[in-house]
Residue, then its C-alpha position, 0 to 999 in steps of 0.5 A: x748069534x743065530x740069525x733065525x726067525x722066531x714068532x712071539x705072540x705079537x711079533x716076527x723076530x730075528x737078530x742079525x749079526x750086523x750093525x744097525x745101519x746095515x740091518x736097517x738097509x737089509x730089512x727095508x730091502x726085504x720089505x720092498x722085495x715082497x711089495x711093502x713100502x716104508x711110509x714112516x720112520x720114527x727114530x726113537x733114540x733121537x726123539x727121546x733125546x730131543x724131548x726128554x734129554x734121555x740117551x737110548x740105544x739105536x731104535x727105529x720104528x718103520x711103518x710098513x705098508x703093502x698097498x693092495x692089502x691095505x686097500x682090501x683091509x679098509x674095504x672090509x673094515x673101515x676102522x682097520x686103520x687103527x691097526x695100520x701100518x705094520x710096524x717093524x722095529x729095528x734096535x740095537x741088541x747085545x752082539x747085533x741088531x734085533x728086528x721085530x715085525x708086528x704079527x698082523x693077526x695079533x692086531x686084527x683079532x679085535x675086529x672079529x672078522x674072518x675075512x680080515x683075519x685071512x687077509x692078516x694071515x697073508x700079510x703076516x706071511x709076507x712080513x715073515x718072508x721079508x724078515x727072512x730074506x733080509 
């Protein structure tokens, strides 16, 4: 399985030839290398089991934040918090583990603010570098 980056309309995507815990560690380290911190971790597998009694594959949602960019964004558009933090999903996939990081430009287009979109492009590039370096 190739470990190449692809861009969909909404996400920066990559599939790793590694197990789930190793991929989570690699992605978290990649985020840290470009200045992101992980604010939240949602274990969807555990929550679905707890709340619905449903068995599901490994699926973790990381709420990643680049503090300086978040500060700038909120200064430009107070309501931008509805599009934050940048979610990064790590889940079990056939033969490996998939990673999907939100494309901030897809989320921020609703604000119709050119300065905010420019910032979104910069954050998107950082997320892409984080996933590439993982």
